C-alpha positions in Angstrom: -22.7 -12.5 -39.3 -20.1 -14.7 -37.7 -19.0 -18.8 -38.6 -20.7 -21.6 -36.9 -20.0 -25.0 -36.1 -22.9 -26.6 -34.6 -22.4 -28.7 -31.8 -23.9 -31.9 -33.0 -21.2 -31.9 -35.8 -18.7 -31.9 -33.7 -15.7 -29.5 -32.2 -13.7 -27.4 -34.3 -12.2 -23.8 -35.6 -11.7 -21.8 -38.2 -7.6 -22.4 -39.4 -6.2 -19.4 -40.9 -4.5 -20.2 -43.9 -0.9 -21.6 -43.1 -1.9 -22.4 -39.6 -0.4 -26.0 -38.0 -3.3 -28.7 -37.8 -2.9 -32.0 -36.4 -2.3 -34.9 -39.0 -4.9 -38.0 -37.2 -7.7 -38.1 -35.9 -8.4 -41.2 -33.4 -9.0 -44.8 -35.2 -13.3 -44.1 -34.9 -12.6 -40.7 -36.4 -12.0 -38.7 -39.1 -10.1 -35.6 -39.4 -12.2 -33.1 -42.3 -11.2 -29.4 -43.3 -13.5 -27.5 -45.4 -12.1 -24.9 -48.0 -14.6 -22.5 -50.1 -13.2 -21.8 -54.0 -16.0 -20.6 -55.7 -15.8 -16.8 -56.5 -18.3 -13.9 -55.3 -20.3 -16.5 -53.5 -21.1 -16.5 -49.5 -22.9 -19.6 -49.0 -24.3 -21.3 -45.8 -23.3 -25.2 -45.5 -25.4 -27.2 -44.1 -24.1 -30.9 -42.9 -26.7 -34.0 -43.0 -29.6 -30.7 -42.8 -28.0 -29.2 -40.1 -26.3 -25.5 -40.5 -23.1 -26.0 -39.6 -21.3 -22.9 -41.0 -22.8 -19.4 -41.2 -21.8 -17.0 -44.3 -19.3 -19.3 -45.7 -16.5 -17.0 -47.2 -14.9 -17.3 -50.5 -11.2 -18.3 -49.4 -11.9 -19.5 -46.2 -11.1 -22.8 -44.5 -12.7 -24.1 -42.0 -11.7 -27.1 -40.1 -9.7 -29.8 -39.0 -13.6 -31.1 -37.9 -12.5 -34.2 -35.5 -15.5 -36.4 -36.9 -17.0 -40.1 -36.8 -16.5 -42.6 -39.1 -19.6 -42.0 -42.1 -21.1 -40.6 -44.9 -22.0 -37.1 -44.1 -23.8 -35.0 -46.8 -23.8 -30.8 -47.8 -25.6 -28.3 -49.1 -24.2 -24.7 -49.5 -26.9 -22.9 -49.9 -27.5 -19.3 -49.8 -26.8 -16.7 -46.8 -29.5 -16.7 -44.5 -31.2 -19.5 -45.4 -33.5 -21.3 -43.6 -32.6 -25.0 -44.2 -31.0 -26.9 -47.6 -33.9 -27.3 -49.4 -32.6 -24.9 -52.0 -29.1 -25.7 -52.6 -26.3 -23.6 -54.6 -24.2 -26.5 -54.4 -25.2 -30.1 -53.4 -26.5 -32.8 -51.9 -23.1 -34.2 -51.5 -22.2 -36.8 -50.6 -18.6 -37.2 -48.2 -16.9 -40.5 -47.5 -15.3 -40.1 -44.6 -12.9 -43.6 -43.4 -12.3 -44.0 -40.0 -8.2 -42.8 -39.1 -8.5 -40.1 -42.6 -7.4 -37.3 -42.9 -9.7 -35.4 -45.7 -10.4 -31.5 -47.2 -13.8 -31.0 -49.2 -13.2 -28.2 -51.8 -16.3 -26.4 -53.2 -14.2 -24.7 -56.6 -14.5 -24.1 -60.1 -13.9 -26.8 -63.0 -11.9 -26.5 -65.6 -14.8 -24.7 -67.6 -16.2 -22.8 -65.1 -19.3 -24.2 -63.2 -19.4 -25.0 -59.5 -18.0 -28.3 -58.3 -17.0 -30.4 -55.2 -14.3 -32.3 -54.4 -13.2 -34.5 -51.3 -9.0 -35.1 -51.3 -7.4 -37.5 -49.2 -4.4 -35.8 -47.2 -1.5 -37.7 -47.6 -0.4 -37.9 -43.3 1.7 -40.8 -43.5 5.2 -40.4 -41.6 8.0 -38.5 -43.8 11.8 -39.6 -43.7 13.7 -37.9 -41.2 15.4 -34.6 -42.8 11.9 -34.7 -45.4 9.1 -32.1 -45.8 5.7 -33.5 -48.0 4.5 -30.8 -50.6 0.8 -31.1 -52.7 -0.3 -28.9 -55.4 -3.9 -29.1 -55.8 -5.6 -27.6 -59.0 -8.7 -26.1 -58.3 -9.1 -23.2 -60.4 -11.1 -22.8 -64.0 -7.1 -22.4 -65.8 -5.2 -24.4 -67.9 -2.8 -27.3 -66.8 0.9 -26.4 -65.8 4.0 -28.4 -65.6 6.6 -27.7 -62.2 10.2 -27.5 -62.6 13.2 -28.4 -60.7 16.5 -28.2 -62.8 14.6 -27.8 -66.0 13.1 -31.2 -65.9 9.4 -31.5 -64.8 8.6 -32.7 -61.8 5.0 -32.3 -61.7 3.4 -32.6 -65.7 0.4 -31.4 -67.0 -1.5 -30.7 -63.4 -5.1 -30.3 -64.4 -8.6 -29.6 -62.5 -8.8 -31.5 -60.4 -5.7 -33.0 -60.4 -3.1 -33.1 -57.7 1.1 -34.4 -57.0 2.2 -35.1 -54.2 6.6 -35.1 -54.1 8.8 -35.6 -51.3 11.3 -33.3 -50.8 14.6 -33.5 -48.6 14.2 -30.1 -46.4 15.8 -26.7 -47.5 15.4 -25.0 -50.4 14.6 -26.4 -53.8 15.1 -24.3 -56.9 11.5 -24.5 -59.0 10.1 -23.2 -62.0 6.8 -23.3 -63.5 6.0 -24.0 -67.9 3.2 -24.0 -69.7 2.5 -27.9 -70.1 5.3 -29.5 -72.6 7.8 -26.7 -72.9 10.9 -26.6 -70.7 11.0 -22.9 -70.9 10.1 -20.9 -67.5 7.7 -18.7 -67.5 8.0 -18.5 -63.8 11.1 -19.0 -62.3 13.7 -20.4 -61.2 13.2 -19.3 -57.5 13.6 -20.6 -54.6 10.8 -22.7 -52.4 11.7 -23.9 -48.7 10.3 -27.2 -47.1 9.4 -27.8 -43.7 10.8 -31.4 -42.2 7.7 -33.2 -41.2 4.7 -30.8 -42.6 2.4 -31.8 -45.8 2.2 -28.1 -46.9 -1.0 -28.0 -49.4 -1.0 -25.5 -51.9 -4.7 -24.3 -53.4 -4.9 -22.4 -57.3 -8.8 -21.5 -57.3 -10.7 -18.7 -59.0 -11.3 -18.3 -62.1 -8.3 -16.9 -65.1 -11.1 -15.4 -68.0 -12.9 -13.5 -64.9 -9.1 -12.6 -63.0 -9.6 -13.1 -59.7 -7.4 -16.6 -59.8 -6.1 -16.9 -55.9 -4.7 -19.3 -53.4 -5.4 -21.0 -50.3 -2.2 -22.6 -48.6 -3.1 -25.7 -45.6 -0.4 -26.9 -43.3 -0.6 -30.2 -41.3 2.2 -30.9 -38.8 2.7 -34.6 -37.1 4.7 -36.7 -40.3 7.9 -36.8 -38.1 9.6 -40.1 -38.1 12.5 -40.8 -36.1 15.0 -39.3 -35.8 13.7 -36.3 -35.6 16.5 -34.3 -37.2 16.1 -31.6 -39.6 19.1 -31.2 -42.1 20.4 -28.0 -43.1 19.0 -26.7 -46.3 21.3 -26.0 -49.4 22.2 -22.2 -48.2 23.2 -24.1 -45.1 20.4 -23.0 -42.7 18.1 -25.1 -40.9 14.5 -25.5 -42.3 12.1 -25.1 -40.1 8.1 -25.7 -39.3 7.5 -23.6 -37.0 4.3 -22.4 -37.5 4.8 -18.5 -37.3 6.7 -19.0 -40.4 5.3 -21.2 -42.7 2.9 -19.0 -44.2 5.3 -17.2 -45.3 7.0 -19.5 -47.1 4.1 -21.4 -48.7 2.8 -18.0 -49.2 5.2 -17.1 -51.8 5.5 -20.5 -53.3 2.0 -20.6 -54.3 1.9 -17.1 -55.5 4.7 -18.5 -58.0 2.0 -21.6 -59.0 -0.7 -19.2 -59.1 1.1 -16.8 -60.8 2.6 -19.6 -63.7 -1.0 -20.6 -64.7 -1.8 -17.1 -65.2 1.3 -16.6 -67.6 0.9 -20.4 -69.1 -2.5 -19.7 -69.9 -1.5 -16.4 -71.8 1.5 -18.2 -73.5 -1.1 -21.1 -74.6 -3.9 -18.1 -75.9 -0.6 -16.6 -77.9 0.0 -19.9 -79.3 -3.5 -20.2 -80.7 -4.2 -17.1 -82.0 -0.9 -16.6 -83.6 -1.5 -20.3 -86.0 -5.2 -18.5 -86.4 -3.3 -15.6 -88.2 -1.1 -17.4 -90.1 
């Protein structure tokens, strides 16, 4: 069945990963996107007891919806359910403040149990010539460090934490290591940063069940004046053109996702080696 948005909840559309969403709502409203990150579990989504998303599939990102500020009760129920009385997850209260920009994520906790979190997206102004990268760990997998120039710029990132960096537009050489180490398990690899844009990379799924995956959400419109874009490290101008963002950030997200898996494998080997001594 097609996904539907009930008119009483608000007008909106499904957004493909990497598509550009507006940064801000009106002063009285909030912007809300919803990511389904529980593997192998299609659901119907009820908001305030109204069917809002029908047959919502794992990996799908819905929104953004512009909604009046307030608290919304959300229930995930089995597909084709007639009401919200038998939830798969919930009810979950989502408090949305006027002018805020949010992403609600249904996902697995570190131990693999279904849970949900409401993240506030940082859509404050970005200095001219810079972009913003947020990494969110919502997978049943262990923590990792993200390195730049051999130094940890994001440390011990664990489920359900996030880290945000403002970076010069252009190319950053990044690598990923098991938490507490500096030996890369992946990279270094070039990561492009789009000017005036927030890119959010989600690692979701389960390492143990071998269904780790990624989602990329892009929010534009945080340019500061002047609205110029300096050349990147390779002498190329960075871009925030919508049609180019998916390829750029899918690559970055895949690198982070693969690193989580590799770091976990390294940690497990270390534990096994100690046990055998």
